VODO-693056 format. One record per residue: x, y, z of N, C-alpha, C in turn. Coordinates in Angstrom, 1 decimal, padded with zeros to 4 digits, m for minus. Layout:
<pts>
- n.px / n.py / n.pz / ca.px / ca.py / ca.pz / c.px / c.py / c.pz
- X / Y / Z / X / Y / Z / X / Y / Z
...
</pts>
This chain:
<pts>
- n.px / n.py / n.pz / ca.px / ca.py / ca.pz / c.px / c.py / c.pz
- 239.0 / 040.5 / 025.6 / 237.9 / 039.7 / 025.3 / 237.0 / 040.2 / 024.3
- 236.7 / 041.4 / 024.2 / 236.0 / 041.9 / 023.1 / 236.4 / 041.6 / 021.9
- 237.8 / 041.8 / 021.6 / 238.5 / 041.6 / 020.3 / 238.0 / 040.1 / 019.9
- 238.5 / 039.3 / 021.0 / 238.3 / 037.8 / 020.6 / 236.8 / 037.5 / 020.1
- 235.7 / 038.2 / 021.0 / 234.5 / 038.0 / 020.5 / 234.1 / 038.3 / 019.1
- 234.8 / 039.7 / 018.7 / 234.5 / 040.3 / 017.3 / 235.4 / 039.3 / 016.1
- 236.4 / 038.7 / 016.7 / 237.1 / 037.9 / 015.6 / 236.2 / 036.7 / 015.3
- 235.8 / 036.1 / 016.5 / 234.8 / 034.9 / 016.5 / 233.8 / 035.1 / 015.8
- 233.1 / 036.2 / 015.8 / 231.7 / 036.5 / 015.1 / 232.1 / 036.7 / 013.7
- 233.2 / 037.3 / 013.4 / 233.5 / 037.4 / 012.0 / 233.9 / 036.2 / 011.2
- 234.8 / 035.2 / 011.8 / 234.8 / 034.0 / 011.4 / 233.8 / 033.2 / 011.1
- 232.8 / 033.3 / 012.3 / 231.5 / 032.5 / 012.1 / 230.7 / 033.2 / 010.8
- 230.7 / 034.3 / 010.6 / 230.0 / 034.9 / 009.5 / 230.5 / 034.5 / 008.4
- 231.9 / 034.3 / 008.0 / 232.7 / 033.8 / 007.0 / 232.2 / 032.4 / 006.6
- 232.2 / 031.6 / 007.6 / 231.9 / 030.2 / 007.6 / 230.3 / 030.2 / 007.0
- 229.5 / 030.8 / 007.6 / 228.0 / 030.6 / 007.2 / 227.9 / 031.3 / 005.7
- 228.4 / 032.3 / 005.5 / 228.3 / 032.7 / 003.9 / 229.0 / 031.8 / 003.0
- 230.2 / 031.2 / 003.3 / 230.7 / 030.0 / 002.7 / 229.9 / 028.8 / 002.3
- 229.1 / 028.6 / 003.4 / 228.4 / 027.1 / 003.3 / 227.2 / 027.5 / 002.4
- 226.9 / 028.6 / 001.9 / 225.7 / 028.9 / 000.7 / 226.3 / 028.3 / m000.7
- 225.5 / 027.4 / m001.3 / 225.8 / 027.1 / m002.7 / 224.6 / 027.4 / m003.6
- 224.6 / 028.1 / m004.5 / 223.8 / 028.5 / m005.6 / 224.2 / 027.8 / m007.0
- 223.3 / 027.2 / m007.5 / 223.6 / 026.9 / m009.0 / 224.1 / 027.6 / m009.9
- 224.9 / 027.6 / m010.9 / 225.3 / 028.5 / m012.0 / 224.0 / 028.7 / m012.6
- 224.1 / 029.9 / m013.5 / 223.0 / 030.4 / m014.3 / 222.5 / 029.3 / m015.5
- 221.3 / 029.0 / m015.9 / 221.0 / 028.1 / m016.9 / 221.8 / 028.6 / m018.1
- 222.4 / 027.6 / m019.0 / 223.0 / 027.7 / m020.0 / 222.8 / 026.5 / m021.1
- 223.3 / 026.7 / m022.3 / 223.3 / 025.8 / m023.1 / 224.2 / 024.5 / m022.8
- 224.0 / 023.3 / m023.1 / 224.4 / 022.1 / m022.5 / 225.0 / 021.3 / m023.4
- 224.2 / 020.9 / m024.3 / 224.8 / 019.9 / m025.3 / 225.7 / 020.5 / m026.4
- 226.5 / 019.6 / m026.8 / 227.5 / 020.3 / m028.0 / 226.6 / 020.6 / m029.1
- 226.9 / 021.5 / m030.0 / 226.4 / 022.2 / m031.0 / 226.7 / 021.1 / m032.2
- 225.5 / 020.9 / m032.9 / 225.6 / 020.0 / m034.4 / 225.3 / 020.9 / m035.4
- 225.9 / 020.4 / m036.6 / 225.6 / 021.1 / m037.7 / 224.6 / 020.4 / m038.8
- 223.9 / 021.2 / m039.7 / 223.0 / 020.8 / m040.5 / 222.4 / 021.7 / m041.3
- 221.7 / 021.3 / m042.6 / 220.9 / 022.4 / m043.4 / 219.8 / 023.0 / m042.6
- 219.9 / 024.3 / m043.0 / 218.8 / 025.4 / m042.5 / 217.5 / 024.8 / m042.8
- 217.2 / 024.3 / m044.0 / 216.0 / 023.8 / m044.6 / 215.4 / 022.7 / m043.5
- 216.4 / 022.0 / m042.7 / 215.9 / 021.0 / m041.9 / 215.3 / 021.4 / m040.6
- 215.2 / 022.6 / m040.4 / 214.8 / 023.5 / m039.3 / 213.2 / 023.7 / m039.4
- 213.0 / 023.8 / m040.7 / 211.5 / 024.2 / m040.9 / 210.6 / 023.3 / m040.3
- 209.5 / 024.1 / m039.5 / 208.4 / 023.1 / m039.2 / 207.9 / 023.6 / m037.7
- 207.3 / 022.9 / m036.9 / 206.9 / 023.2 / m035.6 / 207.6 / 022.5 / m034.5
- 207.9 / 023.2 / m033.6 / 208.9 / 022.7 / m032.4 / 208.3 / 022.9 / m031.1
- 208.3 / 021.8 / m030.3 / 207.6 / 022.1 / m028.8 / 208.9 / 022.0 / m027.8
- 208.3 / 022.3 / m026.7 / 209.3 / 022.1 / m025.4 / 209.3 / 020.7 / m025.1
- 210.6 / 020.2 / m024.7 / 210.6 / 018.7 / m024.4 / 211.1 / 018.5 / m022.9
- 211.2 / 017.2 / m022.3 / 212.0 / 017.1 / m021.3 / 213.2 / 017.6 / m021.1
- 213.8 / 018.0 / m020.0 / 215.2 / 018.3 / m019.8 / 215.3 / 020.0 / m019.9
- 213.7 / 020.7 / m020.1 / 213.9 / 022.1 / m020.1 / 213.6 / 022.7 / m018.6
- 214.2 / 023.8 / m018.2 / 213.9 / 024.3 / m017.1 / 213.6 / 025.9 / m017.1
- 213.0 / 026.3 / m016.0 / 212.8 / 028.0 / m016.1 / 212.8 / 028.3 / m014.5
- 213.4 / 029.3 / m014.1 / 213.5 / 029.8 / m012.9 / 213.8 / 031.1 / m012.5
- 214.1 / 031.4 / m011.4 / 214.5 / 032.8 / m010.9 / 215.7 / 033.0 / m010.2
- 216.3 / 034.1 / m010.1 / 217.5 / 034.2 / m009.2 / 217.4 / 035.7 / m008.3
- 217.3 / 035.6 / m007.2 / 217.1 / 036.8 / m006.7 / 217.9 / 037.1 / m005.6
- 218.7 / 038.2 / m005.2 / 219.5 / 038.4 / m004.2 / 218.7 / 038.6 / m002.9
- 218.9 / 038.1 / m001.5 / 218.1 / 038.1 / m000.5 / 219.2 / 038.2 / 000.7
- 218.6 / 038.8 / 001.8 / 219.4 / 038.7 / 003.1 / 218.8 / 037.8 / 004.1
- 219.4 / 036.5 / 004.5 / 219.0 / 035.7 / 005.5 / 219.4 / 036.2 / 006.9
- 218.6 / 035.9 / 007.7 / 219.1 / 036.4 / 009.2 / 220.4 / 035.9 / 009.6
- 220.7 / 034.8 / 009.4 / 221.9 / 034.1 / 009.8 / 223.0 / 034.1 / 008.9
- 223.0 / 035.3 / 007.8 / 224.1 / 035.3 / 007.0 / 224.8 / 036.8 / 007.1
- 225.8 / 037.1 / 007.0 / 226.3 / 038.2 / 007.1 / 226.4 / 039.2 / 005.9
- 226.1 / 038.6 / 004.7 / 225.9 / 039.5 / 003.5 / 224.9 / 038.7 / 002.6
- 224.4 / 039.7 / 001.6 / 223.4 / 038.9 / 000.7 / 223.8 / 037.7 / 000.0
- 222.9 / 037.0 / m000.5 / 223.3 / 035.6 / m001.0 / 222.2 / 035.4 / m002.2
- 222.3 / 034.4 / m003.1 / 221.3 / 034.5 / m004.2 / 220.5 / 033.2 / m003.8
- 219.0 / 033.5 / m004.0 / 217.9 / 032.8 / m003.8 / 217.6 / 032.2 / m005.3
- 217.8 / 030.9 / m005.6 / 217.5 / 030.3 / m006.9 / 216.5 / 029.1 / m006.6
- 215.4 / 029.3 / m007.6 / 214.4 / 028.3 / m007.6 / 213.9 / 028.0 / m009.1
- 213.7 / 026.9 / m009.3 / 213.5 / 026.3 / m010.8 / 212.5 / 025.2 / m010.7
- 211.8 / 025.2 / m012.1 / 210.6 / 024.2 / m012.3 / 211.0 / 023.5 / m013.6
- 210.7 / 022.3 / m013.7 / 210.8 / 021.5 / m014.9 / 209.4 / 021.4 / m015.9
- 208.5 / 021.8 / m015.0 / 207.1 / 022.1 / m015.7 / 206.8 / 023.1 / m016.5
- 207.4 / 023.0 / m017.9 / 207.4 / 024.0 / m018.9 / 207.0 / 023.4 / m020.4
- 206.2 / 024.2 / m020.8 / 205.5 / 024.0 / m022.1 / 205.6 / 024.9 / m023.1
- 205.3 / 024.7 / m024.3 / 205.2 / 025.8 / m025.2 / 205.8 / 025.4 / m026.6
- 206.1 / 026.4 / m027.5 / 206.8 / 026.0 / m028.9 / 206.8 / 027.0 / m029.9
- 207.2 / 026.9 / m030.9 / 207.4 / 027.9 / m032.1 / 207.4 / 027.1 / m033.5
- 207.3 / 028.0 / m034.5 / 207.3 / 027.5 / m035.9 / 208.3 / 028.2 / m036.3
- 209.1 / 027.5 / m037.4 / 210.2 / 027.7 / m038.0 / 210.1 / 027.9 / m039.5
- 210.4 / 029.0 / m040.0 / 210.7 / 029.0 / m041.5 / 211.9 / 029.6 / m041.9
- 212.4 / 029.3 / m043.3 / 213.8 / 029.7 / m043.7 / 213.3 / 030.5 / m045.1
- 214.1 / 031.8 / m045.0 / 213.8 / 032.6 / m046.2 / 215.2 / 033.1 / m046.6
- 215.9 / 032.7 / m047.8 / 217.3 / 033.0 / m048.0 / 218.2 / 032.8 / m046.9
- 218.9 / 033.7 / m046.4 / 220.0 / 033.7 / m045.5 / 219.4 / 033.8 / m043.9
- 218.2 / 033.7 / m043.8 / 217.4 / 033.9 / m042.3 / 216.7 / 032.9 / m041.9
- 216.9 / 032.7 / m040.8 / 215.7 / 031.6 / m040.3 / 214.8 / 032.4 / m039.4
- 213.5 / 032.4 / m039.5 / 212.5 / 032.9 / m038.8 / 211.8 / 032.0 / m037.9
- 211.9 / 032.5 / m036.7 / 211.0 / 031.8 / m035.4 / 209.8 / 032.7 / m035.3
- 208.5 / 032.2 / m035.4 / 207.4 / 032.8 / m035.2 / 206.5 / 032.1 / m034.3
- 205.6 / 032.9 / m033.8 / 204.3 / 032.2 / m032.8 / 204.9 / 031.6 / m031.6
- 206.2 / 032.4 / m031.0 / 206.9 / 031.8 / m029.9 / 205.8 / 031.9 / m028.6
- 205.6 / 030.9 / m028.1 / 204.8 / 030.7 / m026.7 / 205.4 / 029.9 / m025.8
- 205.5 / 030.3 / m024.5 / 206.4 / 029.4 / m023.6 / 205.6 / 029.6 / m022.4
- 205.3 / 028.6 / m021.4 / 204.5 / 028.5 / m020.2 / 205.3 / 027.9 / m019.2
- 205.4 / 028.4 / m018.1 / 206.1 / 028.0 / m016.9 / 205.3 / 027.8 / m015.5
- 205.2 / 026.6 / m014.9 / 204.3 / 026.4 / m013.7 / 205.1 / 026.8 / m012.5
- 204.5 / 028.0 / m012.1 / 205.4 / 028.7 / m010.9 / 204.7 / 028.1 / m009.6
- 203.6 / 027.4 / m009.6 / 203.5 / 026.7 / m008.5 / 204.4 / 025.4 / m008.2
- 205.1 / 024.9 / m009.0 / 206.1 / 024.0 / m009.1 / 207.4 / 024.5 / m008.8
- 207.7 / 025.7 / m008.5 / 208.9 / 026.2 / m008.3 / 209.8 / 025.5 / m006.8
- 210.9 / 025.1 / m006.9 / 211.5 / 024.6 / m006.0 / 212.9 / 025.1 / m005.8
- 213.2 / 025.5 / m004.6 / 214.5 / 026.3 / m004.3 / 215.7 / 025.2 / m004.7
- 216.8 / 025.9 / m005.3 / 217.8 / 024.9 / m005.8 / 219.1 / 025.3 / m004.8
- 219.3 / 026.5 / m004.2 / 220.5 / 026.9 / m003.5 / 220.3 / 026.3 / m002.2
- 221.6 / 026.1 / m001.4 / 221.5 / 025.2 / m000.3 / 222.4 / 025.8 / 000.8
- 222.2 / 025.7 / 001.9 / 222.9 / 026.0 / 003.1 / 223.3 / 024.8 / 003.9
- 224.5 / 024.6 / 004.5 / 224.7 / 023.5 / 005.3 / 223.9 / 023.5 / 006.6
- 223.5 / 024.6 / 006.9 / 222.9 / 024.7 / 008.3 / 221.4 / 025.2 / 008.1
- 220.8 / 025.3 / 007.0 / 219.6 / 026.2 / 006.9 / 218.7 / 025.6 / 006.0
- 217.5 / 025.1 / 006.1 / 216.5 / 024.7 / 005.0 / 215.8 / 025.7 / 004.4
- 216.3 / 026.1 / 003.1 / 215.7 / 027.1 / 002.4 / 214.5 / 026.6 / 001.5
- 214.1 / 025.4 / 002.0 / 212.6 / 025.1 / 001.3 / 211.6 / 025.7 / 002.0
- 211.7 / 026.2 / 003.1 / 210.6 / 027.2 / 003.7 / 210.4 / 028.4 / 002.9
- 211.4 / 029.0 / 002.2 / 211.0 / 030.0 / 001.6 / 210.1 / 029.9 / 000.5
- 210.0 / 028.5 / m000.1 / 209.3 / 028.1 / m001.4 / 207.7 / 028.6 / m001.1
- 207.5 / 027.9 / 000.3 / 206.0 / 028.1 / 000.6 / 205.5 / 029.5 / 000.6
- 206.3 / 030.5 / 001.2 / 205.8 / 032.0 / 001.2 / 205.8 / 032.4 / m000.2
- 207.0 / 032.3 / m000.9 / 207.2 / 032.8 / m002.3 / 205.9 / 032.5 / m003.1
- 205.6 / 031.2 / m003.1 / 204.4 / 030.6 / m003.9 / 203.1 / 030.9 / m003.5
- 202.9 / 030.9 / m002.1 / 201.4 / 030.9 / m001.9 / 201.2 / 032.7 / m001.5
- 202.1 / 033.3 / m001.1 / 201.7 / 034.6 / m000.3 / 202.3 / 035.6 / m001.4
- 203.5 / 035.5 / m002.1 / 203.8 / 036.5 / m003.0 / 203.5 / 036.4 / m004.4
- 203.8 / 035.2 / m004.9 / 203.3 / 034.8 / m006.3 / 201.6 / 034.6 / m006.5
- 201.2 / 034.0 / m005.1 / 199.9 / 033.7 / m005.2 / 199.5 / 032.8 / m006.3
- 200.2 / 031.4 / m006.4 / 200.0 / 030.8 / m007.3 / 198.7 / 029.9 / m007.5
- 198.0 / 029.9 / m006.4 / 196.6 / 029.6 / m006.4 / 195.8 / 030.2 / m007.3
- 196.0 / 031.6 / m007.6 / 195.2 / 032.4 / m008.5 / 196.0 / 032.7 / m009.8
- 197.3 / 032.9 / m009.7 / 198.2 / 032.9 / m010.9 / 199.2 / 032.0 / m011.0
- 198.9 / 030.6 / m011.4 / 199.8 / 029.5 / m011.4 / 200.9 / 029.5 / m012.4
- 200.8 / 030.2 / m013.5 / 201.8 / 030.4 / m014.6 / 202.5 / 031.5 / m014.8
- 203.5 / 031.6 / m015.7 / 204.2 / 032.7 / m016.2 / 204.1 / 032.3 / m017.7
- 203.8 / 033.2 / m018.6 / 203.9 / 033.0 / m020.1 / 204.5 / 034.2 / m020.6
- 205.4 / 033.6 / m021.8 / 206.1 / 034.5 / m022.5 / 205.8 / 034.3 / m024.0
- 205.4 / 035.3 / m024.7 / 204.9 / 035.3 / m026.1 / 205.7 / 036.4 / m026.9
- 205.8 / 036.0 / m028.1 / 206.6 / 036.8 / m029.2 / 206.1 / 036.7 / m030.5
- 205.9 / 037.6 / m031.4 / 205.3 / 037.4 / m032.8 / 206.5 / 036.6 / m033.5
- 207.5 / 037.3 / m033.6 / 208.8 / 036.6 / m034.5 / 210.2 / 037.0 / m034.1
- 210.9 / 036.3 / m034.5 / 212.3 / 036.8 / m034.3 / 213.3 / 036.2 / m035.6
- 214.0 / 037.0 / m036.3 / 214.7 / 036.5 / m037.4 / 216.1 / 036.2 / m037.2
- 216.7 / 035.0 / m037.3 / 218.0 / 034.6 / m036.8 / 219.0 / 034.4 / m038.1
- 220.1 / 035.1 / m038.2 / 220.9 / 035.0 / m039.3 / 221.5 / 033.4 / m039.5
- 221.7 / 033.0 / m040.5 / 222.2 / 031.7 / m040.6 / 223.8 / 031.8 / m040.1
- 224.3 / 030.9 / m039.4 / 225.6 / 031.1 / m039.0 / 226.4 / 030.1 / m039.8
- 227.8 / 030.6 / m039.9 / 228.6 / 029.9 / m040.9 / 229.4 / 028.6 / m040.1
- 229.1 / 028.4 / m039.0 / 229.6 / 027.2 / m038.0 / 228.7 / 026.7 / m037.4
- 228.6 / 025.6 / m036.7 / 227.5 / 025.1 / m036.1 / 227.5 / 025.7 / m034.5
- 228.3 / 026.4 / m034.1 / 228.1 / 026.9 / m033.0 / 227.0 / 027.9 / m032.6
- 226.8 / 028.0 / m031.1 / 225.8 / 028.9 / m030.9 / 225.4 / 030.4 / m031.5
- 224.4 / 030.8 / m031.8 / 224.0 / 032.0 / m032.2 / 223.2 / 033.0 / m031.3
- 223.5 / 034.1 / m031.1 / 222.9 / 035.0 / m030.4 / 222.0 / 036.0 / m030.9
- 220.9 / 036.2 / m030.3 / 219.9 / 037.2 / m030.6 / 219.2 / 037.6 / m029.7
- 218.7 / 038.9 / m029.9 / 217.6 / 039.7 / m028.9 / 216.2 / 039.5 / m029.2
- 215.5 / 039.1 / m028.4 / 213.9 / 039.0 / m028.5 / 213.2 / 039.8 / m027.7
- 212.2 / 040.4 / m028.2 / 211.3 / 041.3 / m027.5 / 210.0 / 040.6 / m027.6
- 209.4 / 040.6 / m026.5 / 208.1 / 039.9 / m026.4 / 207.2 / 040.3 / m025.2
- 206.1 / 039.6 / m024.8 / 205.3 / 040.0 / m023.8 / 205.5 / 038.8 / m022.5
- 205.5 / 039.4 / m021.4 / 205.6 / 038.4 / m020.1 / 204.5 / 038.9 / m019.5
- 203.7 / 037.7 / m018.9 / 202.7 / 037.7 / m018.2 / 203.0 / 037.0 / m016.8
- 202.9 / 037.5 / m015.6 / 203.3 / 037.0 / m014.5 / 202.1 / 037.8 / m013.4
- 201.5 / 036.9 / m012.4 / 200.7 / 037.4 / m011.2 / 199.7 / 038.4 / m012.1
- 199.1 / 038.2 / m013.1 / 198.1 / 038.7 / m013.8 / 198.2 / 040.0 / m014.7
- 199.8 / 040.4 / m014.7 / 200.3 / 041.6 / m015.2 / 201.0 / 041.0 / m016.4
- 200.9 / 042.1 / m017.5 / 201.7 / 041.6 / m018.8 / 202.3 / 043.0 / m019.2
- 203.7 / 042.7 / m019.4 / 204.7 / 043.8 / m019.7 / 205.6 / 043.3 / m020.8
- 205.9 / 044.4 / m021.4 / 207.0 / 044.1 / m022.8 / 208.4 / 043.9 / m022.2
- 209.0 / 042.8 / m022.4 / 210.3 / 042.6 / m022.0 / 211.4 / 042.3 / m023.2
- 212.6 / 042.4 / m022.8 / 213.6 / 041.8 / m024.1 / 214.5 / 040.9 / m023.3
- 214.8 / 039.9 / m024.1 / 215.6 / 038.8 / m023.5 / 216.8 / 038.3 / m024.6
- 217.9 / 038.3 / m024.1 / 219.2 / 038.0 / m025.0 / 219.1 / 036.2 / m025.0
- 219.1 / 035.7 / m026.1 / 218.9 / 034.4 / m026.3 / 220.2 / 033.8 / m026.9
- 220.8 / 032.5 / m026.5 / 221.5 / 031.7 / m027.1 / 220.9 / 030.4 / m027.7
- 221.1 / 030.2 / m029.0 / 220.5 / 029.0 / m029.5 / 221.4 / 028.2 / m030.5
- 221.1 / 026.9 / m030.5 / 222.1 / 026.0 / m031.2 / 221.2 / 024.9 / m031.5
- 221.8 / 024.0 / m032.6 / 221.1 / 022.8 / m033.0 / 221.9 / 021.7 / m032.1
- 221.3 / 020.8 / m031.9 / 221.8 / 019.7 / m031.2 / 221.5 / 018.4 / m031.9
- 222.3 / 017.3 / m031.6 / 221.9 / 015.9 / m032.2 / 220.4 / 015.5 / m032.4
- 219.5 / 016.0 / m031.2 / 218.2 / 015.6 / m031.0 / 217.4 / 016.6 / m031.4
- 217.9 / 017.8 / m031.6 / 216.9 / 018.9 / m031.9 / 217.6 / 020.4 / m031.9
- 217.0 / 021.0 / m031.1 / 217.4 / 022.7 / m030.9 / 217.4 / 022.9 / m029.3
- 218.3 / 023.6 / m028.8 / 218.0 / 024.1 / m027.4 / 218.4 / 025.5 / m027.3
- 217.7 / 026.4 / m026.5 / 218.0 / 027.6 / m026.4 / 218.0 / 028.0 / m024.8
- 218.8 / 029.2 / m024.7 / 219.0 / 029.5 / m023.2 / 219.1 / 031.2 / m023.1
- 218.8 / 031.5 / m022.0 / 218.8 / 033.0 / m021.8 / 218.3 / 033.5 / m020.4
- 218.1 / 034.7 / m020.4 / 217.6 / 035.4 / m019.2 / 216.8 / 036.6 / m019.5
- 216.0 / 037.0 / m018.6 / 215.2 / 038.3 / m018.6 / 215.2 / 039.1 / m017.2
- 215.6 / 040.2 / m017.4 / 215.9 / 041.0 / m015.9 / 214.3 / 041.7 / m015.8
- 213.8 / 041.6 / m014.8 / 212.6 / 042.4 / m014.3 / 212.7 / 043.0 / m012.9
- 211.9 / 043.8 / m012.7 / 211.6 / 044.2 / m011.2 / 210.3 / 043.7 / m010.9
- 210.2 / 042.8 / m009.7 / 209.0 / 042.3 / m009.6 / 207.8 / 043.0 / m009.0
- 208.2 / 044.4 / m008.6 / 207.0 / 045.3 / m008.3 / 206.3 / 045.8 / m009.6
- 206.9 / 045.6 / m010.8 / 206.2 / 046.0 / m012.2 / 205.2 / 045.0 / m012.4
- 205.2 / 043.8 / m011.7 / 204.1 / 042.7 / m011.9 / 203.3 / 042.7 / m010.9
- 203.3 / 043.7 / m009.9 / 202.2 / 043.6 / m008.8 / 202.6 / 042.6 / m007.9
- 203.9 / 042.2 / m007.8 / 204.6 / 041.2 / m006.8 / 205.0 / 042.0 / m005.7
- 204.7 / 041.8 / m004.3 / 205.4 / 042.5 / m003.3 / 206.7 / 042.0 / m003.1
- 207.8 / 042.6 / m002.7 / 209.0 / 042.2 / m002.4 / 209.0 / 041.3 / m001.2
- 209.3 / 040.3 / m001.3 / 209.3 / 039.0 / m000.1 / 210.1 / 039.7 / 001.0
- 209.4 / 039.7 / 002.1 / 210.2 / 040.1 / 003.4 / 209.4 / 039.3 / 004.5
- 210.0 / 038.4 / 005.0 / 209.5 / 037.4 / 006.0 / 210.5 / 037.3 / 007.3
- 210.1 / 036.5 / 008.1 / 210.8 / 036.6 / 009.4 / 212.2 / 036.2 / 009.2
- 212.5 / 035.2 / 008.4 / 214.1 / 034.9 / 008.2 / 214.7 / 035.2 / 007.2
- 214.1 / 036.0 / 006.1 / 214.8 / 036.6 / 005.0 / 214.1 / 037.8 / 004.2
- 214.9 / 038.4 / 003.7 / 214.3 / 039.8 / 002.7 / 215.0 / 039.7 / 001.6
- 214.1 / 039.8 / 000.5 / 214.7 / 039.8 / m000.8 / 214.9 / 041.2 / m001.5
- 215.6 / 041.4 / m002.4 / 215.8 / 042.5 / m003.3 / 214.6 / 042.4 / m004.5
- 214.3 / 043.8 / m005.0 / 213.1 / 043.5 / m006.0 / 213.6 / 043.2 / m007.3
- 214.7 / 043.1 / m007.6 / 215.4 / 042.8 / m009.1 / 215.2 / 041.4 / m009.2
- 214.9 / 040.8 / m010.2 / 214.6 / 039.3 / m010.7 / 215.3 / 039.0 / m011.8
- 216.1 / 038.0 / m011.9 / 216.6 / 037.5 / m013.2 / 215.7 / 036.3 / m013.4
- 215.0 / 036.1 / m014.5 / 214.5 / 035.1 / m014.9 / 215.2 / 034.1 / m015.7
- 215.6 / 032.9 / m015.6 / 216.6 / 032.2 / m016.4 / 215.7 / 030.9 / m017.1
- 216.2 / 030.7 / m018.1 / 215.5 / 029.4 / m018.8 / 216.5 / 028.9 / m019.7
- 216.3 / 027.3 / m019.7 / 217.1 / 026.5 / m020.6 / 215.9 / 025.7 / m021.4
- 215.6 / 025.8 / m022.6 / 214.7 / 024.8 / m023.2 / 215.2 / 024.1 / m024.5
- 214.8 / 022.8 / m024.1 / 215.1 / 021.8 / m025.1 / 213.9 / 021.6 / m026.1
- 214.2 / 021.7 / m027.1 / 213.1 / 021.8 / m028.3 / 213.3 / 020.6 / m029.3
- 212.0 / 020.1 / m029.6 / 212.0 / 018.8 / m030.3 / 210.9 / 019.1 / m031.5
- 210.8 / 018.2 / m032.4 / 209.7 / 018.4 / m033.3 / 208.5 / 018.1 / m032.7
- 207.3 / 018.9 / m033.0 / 206.1 / 018.6 / m032.5 / 205.5 / 017.4 / m033.3
</pts>
C-alpha cells in the first residue's frame, strides 16, 4: 500500500511539473535585411512590439521541483543615436526604460493561477508605487560592420537602475537591421539583492535571488 501511495505521489508530481509552460527567452524575430551603413545614421526610438521582462527560478508549493517564473511588459520607451565612422557603427546615448508596474506573468499552469504572484512582486518586493521603472543607460558602443545582413553580437556595459539602486552591468546583445528598422535582443544577469530587492518568499512560492532580465526592442526612426 505504501509503495502504491509513493508511486501515485511521484506520478502526480510529474504531471504537475509537466503542466507548467514558460515562454522561450526573448530573441530576434524578423528576418535580417541588408542596407548601407550610412542609412543607419540618425536618432532611433523604441517602438511597438518591444518587450522587457524577467525570468526567475521559483519553488511553488504544488510543484515537485523548481520552475521558471516569467513576467513581461510592453510598456517600454527610450532610444539612441547612431553615427558611422569608417568600418564602425557607433551607438551612443543609449537610454531605455521599462514600466515595472505593468509586469504580467507569462508562464502558466494547468491548475494554478500565477497572476497572484504579480501582485506580491509588484507591490511588496519591487514596490512599484515608489519605484515604477527600471532604467538602463550606456554612453556608447561600437559595432563592427558585418559582411552579411545577419545579426551581429556585441557586449554593452552600462548602468541599470532598479528599486532606487544603480549598478554597473554588462549585457550581450544581438542586433540586426529589419525591413522596417532595427531590432535588438539580449539579457542581463543580476542578483536582486544587489538592488535592495528582497527575495520573494510568500505563502505559495519562494524565488531564487538570481534574475535574468530579458529584452527585445524594436527601433524605428525618431
